[in-house]
N, C-alpha and C positions, 0 to 999 in steps of 0.2 A: 448491434446486439451487445449486451453486457457479457463479458467473458468470465465473470466470477460472481459468487454470492457469499455473504458473510453470515455465519450462524453465531448468534450471541444469546446468552442466557442472563436472566436477571438475578440468579442466586445459585448456590450449589445444588447438585442432585436434581437438576431439572429434566434429565433424560435426553440430553443433547445427542447421544449416540443414535437414538431412534431417528431423529431428524436427519442426521448425517447419512445414515444408511438409506433412508427413504429418498432423500434428495439425489444421492449417487445413482440409485436405481432409475429414477425418472429422467435424470440427465443423460444417462447412458442410452436411454430410449430415444433421445432427441439428437445426440451428437456422438461421434465415434470415440473421441478421446477426452476423458475427464480426468483432470489432475486433482490432487488433494494437498492442502497446506495447512499447517498449524503454526501460527506466528510464535506462540509461547506454549511450551509443554511443562508438565510437572517434572521434577528431577527424577529420571528413571533410576532403578537399581543398576548397579554395575553390570555391564555387559548385557543389559536388557533393553529392548526397544519399547518405546511408548505404546501402550496397548491400543489407543485409538488409531494411531498410525498403522500399526501392524494389522489390525483388523480390517481396515479399509483397503490397504494395499494388497493384502492377501486375498480377501474375499472377492474383490472386483478385479484382481490381477492388474493393478495399476503399475505401469512400467516406470517406477520411481524408487530410488534408494531411500531407505528410512531417514538417513541423515540429511537428505535433500528436502524432506517434507516438513521441516520445521526450521525456525530461525534461532530461537533461544530457549534455554531452560529457565524456569522461574527464578532460580537462585542467581543466574547471570543477569537477568533483568533487574533484580533488586540491587545487585552490586553496581550496575551501570547507573541506575537511578540515584543511588547514594553518591555517585561521582558527578551528578548533574549532566549525564550524557544522554539525555532524552533524544536529541537529534540523531545520535549514533544508533540508538535502538530502532527508531523509525526508518532510517536510511537502510540499515541492514535488512529489516523486514521487507521493505520495498524491493531490494536487490534479490532476495531469495524468492519472493513471490513472482517477480518478473521472469526469473529463470524458468519457473514452472509454467507460467502463462505462455512463454514462447514455444513451449513444447506441446501444449495441449489446446484443444478447442475450447475448453471451459475448465475453471478451477473452483472447487468447493473449499472454502476457507472456514475452518472451525476455530472459534474463539476459545478463551481460557475457561478453566474449570471452576474458579472461585473456591479452591480448596484450602487456601491459606488465609492469613490475616490480610487486612488492607483491601477489602472488597470494593470500597468506593474508588480507590486508585485503580484497581483492576477493571472496573466498569469504564472508567474514563479512558483507559488504555485501549479497550476494545473499540470504543467509539472513534478514538484517534486513528487506530489502524484502519478501520473500515473507511474513514474519511480520506486518508492518504492513499489508500489503494483505489479509491474512486469507485467503489462497488456498493450495490444495495445490500440490505440486511434482512434476515429472518430473526425475529426475537421470540424467546421461549420463556414462559413462566411455569413454575412448579405448582400444579393445581391441587396437590395432595393436602387435605385438611384445610383448604381455603374456601371461603365463600365467594360469591360473585363480586361483591364489592372489593374484596382484597385482590382478586385477580385483575379486575378492571384497573384498579389503582396501580398495580405492578406493571401491567402492560402499557398503560397510558404514560406512566413516567418514563418507561424505556423508549416508547415511541417518540415522545417529546424530546428526550435527550439526544436521540439520533438525528431527528429532524432539525433541532437547533444548530447542530454542527454541519448541516447540509448533507446528511446521509439519508437516502431514501429507504423507507421500510416497506417491503412488499407483503410480508406475511407475519401475523402474530399468532402464536400457538399457546394454548393452555394445555399442558401435558400432565399426565397422571391424575386426571379428574376422576372422582368417584363415579362409577358407571351409572348409578341411579340419578346422578345430577347432570349427566352429560348434555342432554337436550336443553335443559334450562340454562346451563352455563353458556352453551354455544349461542343460544338465542340472545341472552343478555349481553354477551360480548359484541355480537353483531349490531345490537341496538345502541350500545354506549360508546364503542370505539369509532374512529373516523370511518366514514362510509366507503372510501376508496381502498381501505386496507383489507386485504384478504384475511379471513379468520379461520382458525382450525382449533378443534378441541379433541384430544386423544385420551381415552379412558385408561385408568389404572389397570394394568394387566398383571395378574399374579405371577405368571410365568416369567415376566420381565422384572418384576419387583422382588424376586427372590434370588439369592446367590446359588451357584452350583457347588458341588463338592470340590471341583477343581479350583474355583475362586477361593474357597475356604482353605484348601490345601496350600495354595500359593501364598495366601495371607499369613498362614501359620508356619510357613516353611516346613511343611510336613513331609514325612517319608511315606511313599505309597507302598503298602504291603500287599494289597489284593485289589482286584477290580479296576485296574487302570483303564480299561476300555469303557467303563461306566462313569467316568469322572464328570460327565456333563449332566448327571442326575440332578434334578432340581431339589433344593432344600427349602421346604415350606415351613420349617420350624425345627426346634431341637429340644432335647430333654436329657437330663443327667441320670445315668444308671447308678444310683448310689444305694437304693433300697434293695431288698431281696427280689429275686427274679419274679416270683409269683405275684408280687405287688407291682413291680415295674412294668411288666408287659401290658398291664391294663391301661397304662398311660400313653402307649404308642399311638401315633397318628400318622395319617397318610403322608408319604414323602418327607417324614421327619428324620432328623439326624440324631443318632445315639452318641452321647458323650460319656465315656467311662474309663476308669484307670485300666492300663494294659494288663493287669494281673487278675481282672475280673472275668475269668473264663466263663462263668455262669451267665453273665450278662451278654458277653460276646456271642456265645453259642445260642443262647435263648433268642437274641435279636435276629440272628441269621435264620433260625427255624421259624420265627414269627413272620419273617419276610416272605418265606415260601409257602406259608400256611394260608389257606383260603379263609381262615377265620380271623386273620389279623391283617392290618394294612401293610402295603408295600413301604419299605423304608428307603431312604436315599443313600445312607452310608453310616459308617461307624468311625468315631474319632477316639483313639486310644491315648490317654494322657500319661504324664509322669515319665515318659521315655521308657516305659515298660512294654516288653514284647511278650506275647503268650508263649508258653512252653512248647517244646518241639512236638509233643504229642497233640497239643491243641492245633498247632500250625498244620500238622499232617491231616488232622480231621477236617479243617477248613478247606484245605486244598482238594479234598475229595468231594466236596459239595458240588452239586450240579449248577447251582445258581448262587453267585457270590456278588454282593454289593461292595462298593469301594470301602476298604479299611485303611485308614491312615494313622500314622503315629507321630506324636509331638512330644517334646521334652518338658514343656511346662505343665504345671498342675491343673487339675480340673477346674478350679475356680477361675484362674486367670484365662484359661482357654475359653471357658464359657462366656466370659465378658468380651473377649476379643471377637468371638463368633457373632455375638449379639450386635457388635458395632460395625460389622462388615456391610458395605454398600454393594449391591449387585452390579456386575459389569457385563458388558457384551464383549466377547473375545473371538478371535479368528476361528477357533476350532468348534465353537458352538453354533453350528449352522441353524439349529432349531430356533435359537433366540434371534439370530440375524433375520431369518425368514419371517418370523412373527413380527419383528420390528418393521420390516418393509411392508408387510400386509396391513398392519395397523396404520402406518403412515398413509398408504394409498387409499385406505378405507375412510379415513377421517380428515384428510387434508384435500383442499380443492386443487389437485395436481395439474389439471389441464389449464386452469386460469393462471396458476403460478408459472407454468411453462411459458404461457403466452406473455406474461409480464416480463419474464427474463429475456425473452426474444426481443421484445420491443423496448426494453429499458435502455435509456441513454443518459449517461452521467452528465450533469450540468457542471461545466467548469473543471478545473484541475487544481490540486493543492500545490503550494510552492515546492514541497519536497518531491512530489511526483514529477512536476515540471522540470526540476533540476536533474532528477534521475534520467528522465527521457532525453534531456539535452546531452548529458554525459554519455548516454548509451549511443546516441546518434553520432556524436563526435568520435567515440571509440571505433564505431563501424567504418567511418570515413578516414580517420587518422590523417588529417590534412597537415600541411607544412605551413606554420605561421612564423612570421618574422617579428621580433621584438627589438626595435631600434635602441632602446634605453638599457643596454646590457649591464651597466654598472650600478643601476639602482637596486637597492636592497630588496624592495618589495617585488620588483620584477624577478629577481633571482629566486626568492622564496616561492613565488607563484609558479615559476618555471619548474622548480623541483616538484611541487604538488602535481602539476600538469603531466610531467613525465612519469611520475609514480602511478598516476591514474591511467596511463597508456592511452591518452585521448588524442594527442597530437605529436607531431615532430616539430622541433623548434630551432630557430636560428637567432642567436643574440648578436647584435651589432655593437662594436666598440673596440677599443684597444685590447688585444687578447691578454696581454700581461696584466692590465688593470682589471679586466673582467675576472680572470682567474685568481688574482689577489683578493678581490672582493668575495669570491666564492670561498676561499680558504679562511678569510676573516669570519665568515658566517658559518663555517664548518659544514659546507654543502658539497656533497659528492654527487656528480652527475653521470648518467649513462651516456657515454660519448656516441653511442650508436644512433640515438635520437636527438642529440643536441650538437649544434655546430656554432662556432664563434667566428665571426668575420669582421675583420678590420677593413672598412671600405677602401681606404687608400692603398692597402696591400692586396686587395682582391684581384684575382685573375680576370674578373668581369669588369673591372673599373673602367677601362678605356672603352669597352663595348657599351657600357651603360652611359658613359659621357657622350659618346657619338650618337647613341639613340636619342638622348635628351636634346642634343643639338639639332638633330633632324626634326624632332617633334616641335621645337620651340624657336627655330630660326626665324619664323615669320613674325615672332615677337621680339626680334633683334637680339636673341641670345646667340652668342658666338661660342666656339668650341672651348675657349679658355674659361668663359663664364660657366659653361656646362660642367667642366671639370671641377671648378670651385663648388658648384652646387652639389655635385655628386659626392663630395667629401662629407656632406651633411647626412647624418644617419636617416633623417626622414625622407630625403630624396632617394638615397640608396635603397632603403627598405621598400619604398613605393615602386621603384624601378624593378626590384626583384619580383614584386607581384605582377607588374605590367608584363614582364618578360616570361612569366610562368615559372620562375625559379622558386617562388613561394606562392601559396594559395591565398594568403591574406596577411594583413599587417595590423598590429595593435600598438598604439603609442599614446603619449600624452601624460604619463606619470611625471615627467620632467618638463616636457615641451607644452607650449600653448596649443589651443585648438587650431588656430590658424596655421601654426607651424606644422601640425600633424596632417591637416587635410588639404592644404594648398597644393602640394605636389600631386595629390590624387585628382583634384579638380583640373589641374593643368594637363595631365596626360593619360590618366586612367579614364577620366571623364564619365559623364552620365550615360545611362542606358538610352537607346534611341527613343523610347516612348516617354522619357522623363526629362524635364527641363530644370528641375531643382533638386538639390541634395537636401535631405531632411534627416531627422533623427527620432528614435523612439526609445523609451525605457519600458522594460518588462517590470511591472510593479507586482511583487510577490506579497500579496495581502494574506492574512491568516487563512482565509477559506477559498481564495480564488486568485487567478492571475489576470491582470488587466494590462492594456497597452496605453501609454501616455505619449503623445506627440504634438508638436515638436517642442522639445524642452531644452535644446542645446544649440541650434544652428540659426534659424531664421527669425530675426527680431520682429518684423511687421509684415507678414505675408499678405499678398493680395488675395482676393476671392479665388482667382484661378490657382494661385500657389497653395492656398489652403485646401482646395479640392484635390490637388495633386498629392499633398502631404497625407490627406485622409486615404486616398486610394493606395498609395505606397504602404501606409501603415496597415491597412486591411490585408494587403497581400502578404506582408510580413507576419501579421497575426495568424493568417491561415497556414503559412509555411511552417509555423512553430506549433501547430495543433490547437489553436484557439479560434473558435468560430467568431468571425468579425461582425460585431454589431456596433456601428459607428455613431457616437454622440458628438455632434458639432457644438461645442460648448460656447455659451454666451451668458449675458446677465438676464436674459428673459427666455421664456419657452414658447414655441409656436408663433402665432401671429400677434402676440400681445405687445412686444417691444418695438420701439421705433428709434432710429438713430444710425449714424454711419457705421459704427462697429457691429451692431446686430444685423444690419442690412448686408454687410460684407459676409457674415456667417450664413445668412439666409441664401445669398447668391451662390456661395460656395456649395451649399447643400444641393441646390438645383443643378449645378454643373455636374456634381457627382451622380445624381439621379439620371441625367441625360447621358453621361459617358458610360456609367456602369449601373444599369437598371437592376442587375443581379445582386447588388450589395444592399444590405439593410442599413439605412442611414436615417438619422433624425437630427434636425437642426432648424433654427437655433433651439438649444435645450440647456436648462440649468443643471448643474452637477447633481443636486439632490433628486431631480426628476429622472436623471439618467441612471441612478443607482438604487433608488428606493421605489419599490413596485407600487406602494400606496400613493406616494407623491406623483409618480409617473402616470398612474391611472387617472388621477384627478386633473392633472395639467394637460396630458396628451392621451386621452382614451383611444384605444385601438392601435396604438403605436407598437411596432415590432421591436423597438429599441428601448423605449422608456422603461426604467426600472430594471433593465437587464443588459445595459451596455457593457461591452468588453474593450472597445477602442475609444479612447477619449482624445479628441483633437482640440487643442487650446487655441484661442484666437490670436495669441501673440506669444513671443518668447518670455516676456516679463511674467505673464500669468502661468505659463507652462513650467518654467524653471522653478518658480517659487512654490507652485502647487506640488510638484513631485518631491521637492525637499521637505515641505511641510508634512505630506503624507508619510514620507520615509521616517522623519524624526518623531512624529507624534504617534504613529501606529507601530513603529518598529519594523515596518515592511522592508523587505530586501528590494533594492532597485538595481536591476541588471541593465547596464548600458552606460552611456548612450550607444545605440547601434545605428550607424549611418545607413541610409537606404537611398537607392537611386543610382549608385555608382556601378560601373561595369564589373568591378571586382571589389571584394570586401576590404575596406580600410576602416578601422574604428578608433575612436578617440577616448582616452581616459581622462578623468579629472585629476588635477595635480594633487588632490587630497585623497586619491583612491587608496583602498586597502588591498591586501593580498587577495582576499576573496573577490573583490571587484575585478581585479586583473584576471583571475582564474575564470570567472564567469564570462568576461568579455572575450577572452581567447576562445572559449568553448562556443559561444554564439557566432564568432567570426568563422570558426571551422565549419559550423553548420551552414552559414551563408555560402561558404565556398563550395560546400557539397551540392547546393542547389543550382550552381552555375553550369 
């Protein structure tokens, strides 16, 4: 089941609050705890809470602090974007969302308001957020004064924009539709929008389309003189009391607001009398302008009236106040339960709520974005907080990565090397470490040195290794670090920034050894493409695997994929697809595929298959119709190291994809190899996945 839904509008003033309130109501009928999150809010006034957040949290009694219900203010996002910190924006939004998701059964995510400049950028941000959170969307268009063609165009454009980025749209809503056009608009939308898309159309409701006296008072920063208990009165129009009373009262209309200077006692008293008269319409309130307050005698008279409407006072002049009131957009706020209840009723009446609830229950996100994948990795590592040994303790990249890792509180670390040299390098780089989670060990001076040497001797004496040779080998940081893992003094090891692959993994092959069910150590890369994560194997270890070895690499890669939250759909790559190709190489892939199907009939595997057929649904359908893998593969097994290594590097360089790895698979305990050209981020990510590997043991 999807644990969240994203509400997005195509333009300002689409009536998003109605949808939020309605969705909260139906969700609370399906699940016990529903959270609420706004990635970006408007900049609130000082010491005030965002109105959307306050209304939802207050009305539905959501156990969430207002400051926890949003990630950024609009101005902060603009500031970060100007500094090219888009990644930081998305990462923080994911972090805040996940904190709420962990506490609630479901999360309603409300997008931005489109209240400022840069609507195109804002639209893109909404799509990007929904994509990275991996949740479906509801899209809303403002139907006020729009014909069917305009509404279809708006909603179709929104639908295509989300779908293009891999975000599923469950429901499209035309809101504020003229009541007389409702039936034709709804029928037209259903006919012209995609058939699988749920459609709703909500009519314009005058009660929701008009502000209250409270909204006007808040906007004008007015002082409440009388009628505080009636501030929720609806304002359906306004007029200025400038003419003589006998002429003005003939212009009064039901639920209208009277605007008049504060020294016009005649207009004030006349309006109050008209309000209680059966011959004149009820009024919503009176606004006194110019900072003028009626005289004491008039105040005393008003206090004695049995029925008083709100009277508010503002400092600005009549003309300025009138213009401001005309520009006020109606809002729904926590105290106005009438508006809230009407909103919920309108939603339930005009939206296919049962079908929507069913879609939410059965929705399953396809794939995961790189940012969410990295977030989940870091979260898992933090929960486990494993102890990882880094043998190359004097390398600059290792030390900088170690600093980042400890600051993220994801692991405990041991650096190997001469302690004086390691600390000198730290000082040179101006790095200060928390000694509680970082240890430096010089292998030759370690209290475990003799024990480790004796253990190695016992493990390798059948290979003619004597104790003196074992001591010499244990002075090597790769052997010492691997022995720490073997003895349980560390949970995993990451090396290779300085040393060769052979130097890094040979000790592990000698005494950590492979798992009982595995005969070959292989490697995979997590390829973080713009819209999904895929697994590439083997790209680092085995030059020319046999059919049996290829099948084992594929099975190990599928298990790794599943362990990291990626559903394995295995593509056994070759230069032909299906039964069309003939030759030694393609036959080897075909044989490996059959071995997998016999050993693990539960796995989805296709081979031989070409790369385009594995990733492109149209090509896959034409070449391998009916395949469960073609066009949707997530695990790619290359026929040899030459192909795998070059392909991962080509994809990485040409697409800008992040390649996390290589991660070794098949060993009893995790040891991972870095490239000598690795970056600080490569080291950081490899340590994180090593910690997660250790968690699964």
